[in-house]
C-alpha positions as CSV (number, residue, x, y, z in Angstrom):
1,X,-51.4,107.4,-13.3
2,X,-48.3,105.7,-14.6
3,X,-44.9,106.4,-12.9
4,X,-42.4,108.7,-14.7
5,X,-38.7,108.2,-14.9
6,X,-37.0,111.1,-13.1
7,X,-33.4,110.2,-13.7
8,X,-31.3,107.3,-14.9
9,X,-28.3,106.0,-13.1
10,X,-25.7,104.2,-15.3
11,X,-23.8,101.6,-13.2
12,X,-21.0,100.2,-15.4
13,X,-19.5,98.0,-12.7
14,X,-22.7,96.0,-12.5
15,X,-23.5,96.7,-16.2
16,X,-27.0,97.9,-15.5
17,X,-29.3,101.0,-15.6
18,X,-31.3,102.1,-12.5
19,X,-34.4,104.1,-13.5
20,X,-35.4,106.4,-10.6
21,X,-39.2,106.9,-10.6
22,X,-41.5,109.5,-9.2
23,X,-43.8,106.9,-7.7
24,X,-43.9,103.2,-7.2
25,X,-45.0,100.8,-9.9
26,X,-47.9,98.3,-9.7
27,X,-45.5,95.5,-8.9
28,X,-42.2,95.2,-6.9
29,X,-39.5,92.6,-6.7
30,X,-38.2,90.6,-9.6
31,X,-40.4,90.4,-12.6
32,X,-40.4,90.2,-16.4
33,X,-40.7,93.4,-18.6
34,X,-40.6,94.2,-22.2
35,X,-38.0,96.8,-23.3
36,X,-38.0,98.7,-26.6
37,X,-34.6,99.2,-28.1
38,X,-34.2,101.6,-31.1
39,X,-31.5,102.4,-33.5
40,X,-27.9,101.8,-32.3
41,X,-29.0,100.3,-29.0
42,X,-31.0,103.3,-27.8
43,X,-33.4,102.5,-24.9
44,X,-36.8,103.8,-26.0
45,X,-38.9,102.5,-23.1
46,X,-39.9,99.7,-20.8
47,X,-43.3,98.1,-20.2
48,X,-43.9,96.6,-16.8
49,X,-47.3,95.1,-15.9
50,X,-49.2,97.5,-18.1
51,X,-47.2,100.6,-17.2
52,X,-45.0,102.1,-19.9
53,X,-41.9,104.1,-18.8
54,X,-40.7,106.3,-21.7
55,X,-36.9,106.9,-21.8
56,X,-36.3,108.5,-25.2
57,X,-37.9,109.2,-28.5
58,X,-37.1,106.9,-31.4
59,X,-34.6,108.2,-33.9
60,X,-36.6,109.6,-36.9
61,X,-36.5,107.1,-39.7
62,X,-35.3,104.3,-37.5
63,X,-38.7,102.9,-36.5
64,X,-38.1,99.7,-38.5
65,X,-34.7,99.1,-37.0
66,X,-35.9,98.8,-33.4
67,X,-36.9,95.7,-31.5
68,X,-38.6,94.6,-28.3
69,X,-37.1,92.1,-25.9
70,X,-38.5,90.4,-22.8
71,X,-36.1,90.8,-19.8
72,X,-35.9,90.3,-16.1
73,X,-36.0,93.5,-14.0
74,X,-35.7,94.3,-10.3
75,X,-38.3,96.8,-9.0
76,X,-37.9,98.5,-5.7
77,X,-40.2,100.8,-3.7
78,X,-38.0,102.8,-1.3
79,X,-37.0,104.8,-3.2
80,X,-39.0,103.8,-6.3
81,X,-36.8,102.4,-9.0
82,X,-36.4,99.8,-11.8
83,X,-33.0,98.1,-12.3
84,X,-32.3,96.6,-15.7
85,X,-29.2,94.9,-17.2
86,X,-27.6,96.7,-20.1
87,X,-26.9,93.5,-22.0
88,X,-28.5,90.1,-22.7
89,X,-27.5,87.2,-25.0
90,X,-29.0,88.8,-28.1
91,X,-29.3,92.5,-27.3
92,X,-27.4,95.5,-25.8
93,X,-28.5,98.9,-24.6
94,X,-25.8,101.5,-25.6
95,X,-27.8,104.7,-24.7
96,X,-27.9,106.1,-22.2
97,X,-24.3,105.5,-21.3
98,X,-23.1,108.3,-19.1
99,X,-23.6,111.8,-17.9
100,X,-25.9,113.4,-20.4
101,X,-29.3,115.0,-20.8
102,X,-31.9,114.9,-23.6
103,X,-35.5,115.9,-24.2
104,X,-38.3,113.5,-25.0
105,X,-42.1,113.7,-25.7
106,X,-44.1,113.7,-22.5
107,X,-47.2,112.1,-23.9
108,X,-49.2,115.3,-23.4
109,X,-47.9,117.2,-26.5
110,X,-45.0,118.7,-24.6
111,X,-41.3,117.9,-24.0
112,X,-39.7,116.5,-20.8
113,X,-36.0,116.7,-19.9
114,X,-34.3,113.5,-18.9
115,X,-30.8,113.0,-17.6
116,X,-28.5,110.1,-16.8
117,X,-25.6,110.0,-14.4
118,X,-22.6,107.7,-14.3
119,X,-21.6,106.1,-11.0
120,X,-19.0,103.8,-9.7
121,X,-16.2,104.3,-12.2
């Protein structure tokens, strides 16, 4: 069973996102991952060692405007989390960016609520 993202912490001081998970991933420590970025820098999801963590649904009609980028991530187990930079040399994540909630497909035909919180400002 793949881990699910429970909440996203937006850390502007360190320019990163911390994805809080409901269980540990298959790997911990620093590793490479593939992130999917949609229209206007929207983080769609992240693939780590065969596990896909869904963050948000793609914007309808924007499927051709997205891209995938390989990045370094930091994975911890106590508590389970994935930390990812919000910017690289050729890409930037602009959503999520603060205190907000949204709904996304849960992979089982339903919807799942997701929230992000802003810290350290």
